[in-house]
MOPAC internal coordinates of N, CA, C and O (Angstrom, degrees):
PM7 1SCF
backbone

  N    0.0000 0     0.00 0     0.00 0    0    0    0
  C    1.3401 1     0.00 0     0.00 0    1    0    0
  C    1.5926 1   112.75 1     0.00 0    2    1    0
  O    1.2310 1   120.06 1   -53.30 1    3    2    1
  N    1.3588 1   117.49 1   126.70 1    3    2    1
  C    1.4588 1   115.59 1  -176.06 1    5    3    2
  C    1.5584 1   110.87 1   -77.31 1    6    5    3
  O    1.2310 1   123.15 1   -32.61 1    7    6    5
  N    1.3107 1   111.56 1   147.39 1    7    6    5
  C    1.4141 1   116.64 1  -175.98 1    9    7    6
  C    1.5973 1   108.43 1   -88.66 1   10    9    7
  O    1.2310 1   118.86 1   -28.23 1   11   10    9
  N    1.2812 1   119.79 1   151.77 1   11   10    9
  C    1.4021 1   127.03 1   176.82 1   13   11   10
  C    1.4397 1   106.67 1   -75.98 1   14   13   11
  O    1.2310 1   118.86 1   -42.12 1   15   14   13
  N    1.3390 1   119.77 1   137.88 1   15   14   13
  C    1.4633 1   125.07 1   172.64 1   17   15   14
  C    1.5521 1   110.32 1   -62.02 1   18   17   15
  O    1.2310 1   121.28 1   -41.87 1   19   18   17
  N    1.2359 1   115.16 1   138.13 1   19   18   17
  C    1.4284 1   122.21 1  -177.26 1   21   19   18
  C    1.6057 1   108.98 1   -92.03 1   22   21   19
  O    1.2310 1   120.99 1   -43.85 1   23   22   21
  N    1.3233 1   115.72 1   136.15 1   23   22   21
  C    1.4407 1   120.72 1   179.08 1   25   23   22
  C    1.5513 1   109.97 1   -79.33 1   26   25   23
  O    1.2310 1   120.63 1   -63.78 1   27   26   25
  N    1.2927 1   116.41 1   116.22 1   27   26   25
  C    1.4942 1   116.45 1   179.28 1   29   27   26
  C    1.4230 1   117.86 1   -85.55 1   30   29   27
  O    1.2310 1   120.95 1   174.49 1   31   30   29
  N    1.3407 1   115.80 1    -5.51 1   31   30   29
  C    1.5301 1   121.03 1  -178.17 1   33   31   30
  C    1.6580 1   103.45 1   -74.73 1   34   33   31
  O    1.2310 1   123.31 1   -43.74 1   35   34   33
  N    1.3628 1   111.26 1   136.26 1   35   34   33
  C    1.4293 1   118.58 1  -178.01 1   37   35   34
  C    1.5803 1   109.25 1   -63.13 1   38   37   35
  O    1.2310 1   120.58 1   -37.11 1   39   38   37
  N    1.3472 1   116.50 1   142.89 1   39   38   37
  C    1.4401 1   119.55 1   178.82 1   41   39   38
  C    1.5848 1   105.46 1   -78.55 1   42   41   39
  O    1.2310 1   121.36 1   -21.54 1   43   42   41
  N    1.3833 1   115.00 1   158.46 1   43   42   41
  C    1.3503 1   121.57 1  -177.91 1   45   43   42
  C    1.5148 1   111.76 1   -66.06 1   46   45   43
  O    1.2310 1   121.10 1   152.43 1   47   46   45
  N    1.2900 1   115.50 1   -27.57 1   47   46   45
  C    1.4861 1   123.32 1  -179.59 1   49   47   46
  C    1.4773 1   111.62 1   -72.45 1   50   49   47
  O    1.2310 1   120.24 1   156.51 1   51   50   49
  N    1.2413 1   117.14 1   -23.49 1   51   50   49
  C    1.5495 1   120.50 1   177.33 1   53   51   50
  C    1.5781 1   113.31 1   -70.65 1   54   53   51
  O    1.2310 1   122.57 1   150.24 1   55   54   53
  N    1.3528 1   112.68 1   -29.76 1   55   54   53
  C    1.4627 1   115.73 1  -174.00 1   57   55   54
  C    1.5173 1   107.41 1   -81.13 1   58   57   55
  O    1.2310 1   120.07 1   -46.47 1   59   58   57
  N    1.3371 1   117.47 1   133.53 1   59   58   57
  C    1.5230 1   118.29 1   174.83 1   61   59   58
  C    1.5643 1   109.54 1   -62.12 1   62   61   59
  O    1.2310 1   123.13 1   -12.01 1   63   62   61
  N    1.2429 1   111.61 1   167.99 1   63   62   61
  C    1.4518 1   120.19 1   178.31 1   65   63   62
  C    1.5343 1   111.60 1   -82.21 1   66   65   63
  O    1.2310 1   120.35 1    18.10 1   67   66   65
  N    1.2662 1   116.94 1  -161.90 1   67   66   65
  C    1.4532 1   121.43 1   175.57 1   69   67   66
  C    1.5480 1   112.43 1   -59.94 1   70   69   67
  O    1.2310 1   118.37 1   -36.39 1   71   70   69
  N    1.2322 1   120.71 1   143.61 1   71   70   69
  C    1.3616 1   126.27 1  -174.39 1   73   71   70
  C    1.5618 1   110.09 1  -120.15 1   74   73   71
  O    1.2310 1   119.28 1   -32.67 1   75   74   73
  N    1.2942 1   118.98 1   147.33 1   75   74   73
  C    1.4927 1   125.26 1   176.30 1   77   75   74
  C    1.5118 1   106.68 1  -114.18 1   78   77   75
  O    1.2310 1   121.52 1   -52.45 1   79   78   77
  N    1.3706 1   114.69 1   127.55 1   79   78   77
  C    1.4729 1   119.70 1  -178.43 1   81   79   78
  C    1.5099 1   109.25 1  -134.90 1   82   81   79
  O    1.2310 1   121.44 1   -47.64 1   83   82   81
  N    1.3460 1   114.85 1   132.36 1   83   82   81
  C    1.4820 1   118.73 1   176.97 1   85   83   82
  C    1.5249 1   108.59 1   -82.69 1   86   85   83
  O    1.2310 1   121.67 1   -48.00 1   87   86   85
  N    1.3253 1   114.41 1   132.00 1   87   86   85
  C    1.5071 1   116.78 1   175.68 1   89   87   86
  C    1.5615 1   107.89 1   -72.86 1   90   89   87
  O    1.2310 1   123.86 1   -37.56 1   91   90   89
  N    1.4188 1   110.20 1   142.44 1   91   90   89
  C    1.4086 1   116.65 1   179.00 1   93   91   90
  C    1.5819 1   113.73 1   -65.84 1   94   93   91
  O    1.2310 1   121.36 1   -46.46 1   95   94   93
  N    1.2928 1   115.00 1   133.54 1   95   94   93
  C    1.4553 1   123.51 1  -178.58 1   97   95   94
  C    1.5173 1   113.11 1    50.29 1   98   97   95
  O    1.2310 1   121.82 1  -134.62 1   99   98   97
  N    1.3656 1   114.12 1    45.38 1   99   98   97
  C    1.4060 1   120.44 1  -178.37 1  101   99   98
  C    1.5472 1   109.95 1  -148.59 1  102  101   99
  O    1.2310 1   119.29 1   -14.38 1  103  102  101
  N    1.2632 1   118.96 1   165.62 1  103  102  101
  C    1.4573 1   121.40 1   178.91 1  105  103  102
  C    1.5352 1   109.44 1   -97.67 1  106  105  103
  O    1.2310 1   120.60 1   177.38 1  107  106  105
  N    1.3103 1   116.45 1    -2.62 1  107  106  105
  C    1.5144 1   120.36 1  -175.20 1  109  107  106
  C    1.5018 1   112.28 1   -85.32 1  110  109  107
  O    1.2310 1   121.55 1   -30.67 1  111  110  109
  N    1.3035 1   114.63 1   149.33 1  111  110  109
  C    1.4379 1   124.29 1   176.04 1  113  111  110
  C    1.5785 1   108.40 1  -119.46 1  114  113  111
  O    1.2310 1   121.90 1   -48.10 1  115  114  113
  N    1.2815 1   113.98 1   131.90 1  115  114  113
  C    1.4543 1   117.63 1   178.47 1  117  115  114
  C    1.5178 1   112.92 1   -97.11 1  118  117  115
  O    1.2310 1   120.26 1   -33.34 1  119  118  117
  N    1.2590 1   117.12 1   146.66 1  119  118  117
  C    1.4489 1   119.60 1   169.28 1  121  119  118
  C    1.4765 1   108.40 1  -115.91 1  122  121  119
  O    1.2310 1   119.19 1   -55.72 1  123  122  121
  N    1.2547 1   119.16 1   124.28 1  123  122  121
  C    1.4959 1   126.26 1  -171.20 1  125  123  122
  C    1.5682 1   110.75 1  -119.48 1  126  125  123
  O    1.2310 1   120.86 1   -37.96 1  127  126  125
  N    1.3014 1   115.96 1   142.04 1  127  126  125
  C    1.4467 1   118.42 1   178.62 1  129  127  126
  C    1.4678 1   111.04 1   -81.68 1  130  129  127
  O    1.2310 1   119.64 1    -0.49 1  131  130  129
  N    1.3685 1   118.29 1   179.51 1  131  130  129
  C    1.4622 1   122.33 1  -179.82 1  133  131  130
  C    1.5154 1   113.25 1   -59.68 1  134  133  131
  O    1.2310 1   118.51 1   155.95 1  135  134  133
  N    1.4120 1   120.45 1   -24.05 1  135  134  133
  C    1.4142 1   121.60 1   179.73 1  137  135  134
  C    1.4986 1   110.48 1   -95.47 1  138  137  135
  O    1.2310 1   118.14 1  -162.75 1  139  138  137
  N    1.3038 1   121.14 1    17.25 1  139  138  137
  C    1.3935 1   129.06 1   176.04 1  141  139  138
  C    1.4962 1   114.87 1    69.58 1  142  141  139
  O    1.2310 1   120.62 1  -159.70 1  143  142  141
  N    1.3229 1   116.42 1    20.30 1  143  142  141
  C    1.5177 1   119.80 1   178.95 1  145  143  142
  C    1.5161 1   109.44 1   -93.79 1  146  145  143
  O    1.2310 1   122.13 1   -41.40 1  147  146  145
  N    1.2966 1   113.53 1   138.60 1  147  146  145
  C    1.3980 1   120.84 1  -179.42 1  149  147  146
  C    1.5497 1   114.17 1   -64.67 1  150  149  147
  O    1.2310 1   121.03 1   -50.72 1  151  150  149
  N    1.3762 1   115.64 1   129.28 1  151  150  149
  C    1.4292 1   120.91 1  -175.30 1  153  151  150
  C    1.4876 1   107.77 1  -103.06 1  154  153  151
  O    1.2310 1   119.73 1   133.30 1  155  154  153
  N    1.4159 1   118.12 1   -46.70 1  155  154  153
  C    1.4200 1   122.05 1   176.36 1  157  155  154
  C    1.4986 1   112.24 1  -162.55 1  158  157  155
  O    1.2310 1   121.43 1    -7.34 1  159  158  157
  N    1.2857 1   114.86 1   172.66 1  159  158  157
  C    1.4310 1   123.54 1   176.51 1  161  159  158
  C    1.5185 1   109.92 1  -121.59 1  162  161  159
  O    1.2310 1   119.32 1   -44.43 1  163  162  161
  N    1.3191 1   118.90 1   135.57 1  163  162  161
  C    1.4989 1   120.09 1   176.42 1  165  163  162
  C    1.5098 1   108.22 1  -129.72 1  166  165  163
  O    1.2310 1   119.95 1   -20.25 1  167  166  165
  N    1.3513 1   117.70 1   159.75 1  167  166  165
  C    1.4563 1   119.64 1  -177.81 1  169  167  166
  C    1.5440 1   105.75 1   -85.52 1  170  169  167
  O    1.2310 1   119.90 1   147.30 1  171  170  169
  N    1.4256 1   117.80 1   -32.70 1  171  170  169
  C    1.4502 1   122.34 1  -174.98 1  173  171  170
  C    1.4952 1   109.12 1  -110.67 1  174  173  171
  O    1.2310 1   120.34 1   -30.70 1  175  174  173
  N    1.3343 1   116.96 1   149.30 1  175  174  173
  C    1.4884 1   123.06 1   174.25 1  177  175  174
  C    1.4733 1   108.44 1   -65.94 1  178  177  175
  O    1.2310 1   119.54 1   144.78 1  179  178  177
  N    1.3258 1   118.48 1   -35.22 1  179  178  177
  C    1.4051 1   123.72 1  -177.92 1  181  179  178
  C    1.5534 1   110.27 1   -61.43 1  182  181  179
  O    1.2310 1   120.61 1   141.23 1  183  182  181
  N    1.3676 1   116.44 1   -38.77 1  183  182  181
  C    1.4640 1   122.46 1   177.95 1  185  183  182
  C    1.5448 1   109.29 1   -68.33 1  186  185  183
  O    1.2310 1   121.12 1   140.42 1  187  186  185
  N    1.3262 1   115.46 1   -39.58 1  187  186  185
  C    1.4842 1   115.75 1   178.96 1  189  187  186
  C    1.5402 1   110.48 1   -68.60 1  190  189  187
  O    1.2310 1   118.60 1   145.58 1  191  190  189
  N    1.2030 1   120.27 1   -34.42 1  191  190  189
  C    1.5323 1   125.40 1   176.57 1  193  191  190
  C    1.5310 1   106.68 1   -59.69 1  194  193  191
  O    1.2310 1   121.37 1   130.79 1  195  194  193
  N    1.3660 1   114.99 1   -49.21 1  195  194  193
  C    1.3921 1   118.66 1   178.39 1  197  195  194
  C    1.5058 1   119.04 1   -58.96 1  198  197  195
  O    1.2310 1   122.37 1   143.88 1  199  198  197
  N    1.3386 1   113.06 1   -36.12 1  199  198  197
  C    1.5496 1   118.08 1   177.25 1  201  199  198
  C    1.4784 1   107.27 1   -70.18 1  202  201  199
  O    1.2310 1   117.83 1   140.08 1  203  202  201
  N    1.3018 1   121.75 1   -39.92 1  203  202  201
  C    1.4326 1   125.30 1   179.42 1  205  203  202
  C    1.5979 1   110.62 1   -63.11 1  206  205  203
  O    1.2310 1   124.08 1   137.44 1  207  206  205
  N    1.3352 1   109.77 1   -42.56 1  207  206  205
  C    1.5067 1   116.87 1   178.68 1  209  207  206
  C    1.5605 1   108.85 1   -62.23 1  210  209  207
  O    1.2310 1   117.68 1   138.50 1  211  210  209
  N    1.2119 1   122.02 1   -41.50 1  211  210  209
  C    1.4647 1   126.81 1  -177.10 1  213  211  210
  C    1.5013 1   111.40 1   -71.06 1  214  213  211
  O    1.2310 1   122.26 1   140.22 1  215  214  213
  N    1.3397 1   113.28 1   -39.78 1  215  214  213
  C    1.5251 1   118.98 1  -176.54 1  217  215  214
  C    1.5843 1   104.74 1   -70.52 1  218  217  215
  O    1.2310 1   118.76 1   139.42 1  219  218  217
  N    1.2582 1   119.98 1   -40.58 1  219  218  217
  C    1.4378 1   123.53 1  -174.98 1  221  219  218
  C    1.6427 1   112.11 1   -71.12 1  222  221  219
  O    1.2310 1   121.83 1   156.26 1  223  222  221
  N    1.2976 1   114.10 1   -23.74 1  223  222  221
  C    1.4767 1   118.99 1  -179.85 1  225  223  222
  C    1.5199 1   112.79 1   -68.13 1  226  225  223
  O    1.2310 1   120.10 1   180.00 1  227  226  225

């Protein structure tokens, strides 16, 4: 019986969601998408969390 070819592309579920990263020696917080591209900068972590919450909705 022939085997079906496997899909080597990563599934969307395997990628983490948006991430929040504190910039080194700065007061700014980065919001990054699953491809590690910068989405926005915020001064407060609470603001970064709100951005992620709105993007995930």
